[in-house]
N, C-alpha and C positions, 0 to 999 in steps of 0.2 A: 666686936668680933672675938675678943678674948674669951667671953663667956658663952659663946654659941647662941646668942639671942637672935630671934627673927626680927626684922625691922623693915620699915618703909619710910624713906626720908626724901624730902624735896630739896634739890640743890641745883646749882648752876650746871649747865651742860658742859661748860669749859672745865669742870672739875675732873672730867675723865682723864685729863693729862697731868693732874697733880701727882707729885711723887708719892704722896700718901695713899692716893686712891687707885691709880693705874695698876700697881702690882696686885691689888685685890681683884680687879677685873680680869687681869691676865691669868690669875690663879683660879678663876671661876668661883670666887668667894663672894662676889658682888656683881650685879648686872643692872642694866637699865630696865625700868618698868615701862608702862604703857604711855607715859607722857601726858600732855594736855592736847586737847583737840585744836588743830591748826596752830599748835605751839602758843596758844594764848592762855596765860595763867593770870588769875586775878586774886589779890589778897586785900583783906580789910586791915586798915592800920588806924592807930589813934589819931585823932584830928590834929593834935599838937605836932605830929611828925610829918604832916602833909607838905609843909613848906620846903622840905628837903628834896622834893621830887620835881622834875622838869615838867612844863606844861605838856599835856598829852599822855603823861605817865600816870598822874593822879587825876581821878575824876571826882570833883567836889560834889557832884550830884549823888553818886553812888557811894562815895567814900572808899573806893577801891583803887589800888595801884595795879598797873598792867605790865607784866613782864613776858618776854618772848624767848627767854634763854633758860627756862627751868625745865626740869624733868624729875621723875621719881627714880630713886636708887633703892634697891632691895636685895635681899637674899632669899625671898620667898619664890618658890618655883611657880612659873607662869607659862601659859601655853605658847606664847610667841617665841620663847627661847628654844623651843623644840621644832619650830617650823623651818623647813629648809628653804633657802633661797633658790629660786628658779633661775638657772644659768643657761643662757642661750648664745651668747657671743663666743667667738673663737679667737684664740691667740695666734695659732699657726695659720699663716696665710694673711694675717693682719698685724704683723709685728710692728709696723710703723705707727699703729695706734697706741702702742704700749711701750713708750721709751723707758730705758733704764736710767736710774738715778746716777748722778755723777759721783756721789759720795756714799753709796750703799748698793749692795748687790740685790736689787729687787726692781720690779717694774712698777710704773705708775698707772693706777686705775682711778680715774678722776670721778667716776660715778659708781655707786654700788651696783647699779643695773648693768654696768659694763664688765663686771668680773667675768673672766673667760671660763668656760666649762672644761677646757682641755689643757689647763696650766696648773701644775702641782708644785711650783716653786714659790718663793716668797713674793708677795705683792703689797704695795702700799695703797691704802684706801683712806678716804676722809673719815674724820671721827664720827660722822653720822652713821657709819657702818655699825657701830655698837648698838644702835637701835634695833638691828636685825641679826645680831650675832647669834649663831647656833653653835654651841661648843662641840656638838657631834659632827658638824660639817666642816668647821674651820678651827685651826689652832691660832691663838694670838701669840705672835713672836715677840713683839715689843712696840715701841713708839719712836718716831723719828727723832725726838729731842734727846734720846739716849742712844739710838743706834747709828745715827749719822756720823760720818767721819768729818772732822773739821775741814772746811774748804781751804784753810790756810796751808794744809798739807797736800792739797791737790792742784790748786790753781794760783796764779800770781794775784797779789793784792790789786784791787781795782777791776777785776774781771767778774766779780760776784758781789752781791749785796751782803754786807756784813750783818751779823746778828747772832743770836743764840743758835745752837746746833739744830738744823732742820735738814730736810732733803732738798737737793737742787736738781734742776733739769737744764740741759744745754739750751740756750736761747734759740739756736737755729732749729731746734725740734719744732715741727709744726704743732705738736701736741701742746706746747706751752700756751698758744692762743686758744686752742680748743678746750683745754682744761678750764681756763678762766671763764670762757663763755658758758660752758656746760655747768660749772659749779654755781655761777650766778643764777642760772635758770633753776637749778636744783634747790638752792637755799636762798630765797629771795629777800634775805636780810643782809646785815652787815658782815656776815661770816662767809665771804667769798673765798675761793680756793687758791688760785695762783696769784700771788702778789708779793712784792718785796715789802720790807718794812717802811719804805718811803714811796710806795706806788710802783709804777711800771719800771722795769730795768732801764738804765741809761743806755745810750748807744754804744758805750764802751763795754758794758757788761756782757759776759758770755754765758752766764748762768742765772737762772731765775730761782729765787728762794720760795719754797712752798710753805703753806701753813701746816699745822700738825697733821701727821699721817700715822695711822695704825698699820702695823705690818702683820699680815695674816698668811697662813698657808693652809691650803685645802687638805683635808684628811683623805687618805686613800680608802 
């Protein structure tokens, strides 16, 4: 980045929330490329390193390892980052579908396809949104791990699942269940959406801890 070089790099999808990477995405200096078809990435490795991979990851017949959590990172301009998301859902009249976080002033949108067309304040979306981000349509405000207020300042100990700073939703919100189900359908791998660090909230918990969220705001 320092020398203004163009690049195309393969990396983990989880890297979007790294403290060294996310600011570059937020400042529009780095973005996601086209990724791999059906999220299937295959790499050839030296035979002597094959023992380090679990069965099903390394194929001894082809000599390839299979990963599902890789994507391309680049600063090369590509067509998809100029394609506008088609928005058809509405916030007003359906407010119950978009609950506010307990520890940040924004609404939860559990699927990119559910981003409302009539809402111009801050919203939290899954990190998968970055695959479709158009900097002319939305501004990236930040990420939940840096924006969320500590729950210890909001609710008594024992009413929420402890962990690093993330966004929380009240358990009584019907959206808590809907988010989990919708995200499981959206990303049929291990990266589901609403979950505590220890699984489902206990009966005493009043707030559910979400996985990472990107906060965006629609441009006028």
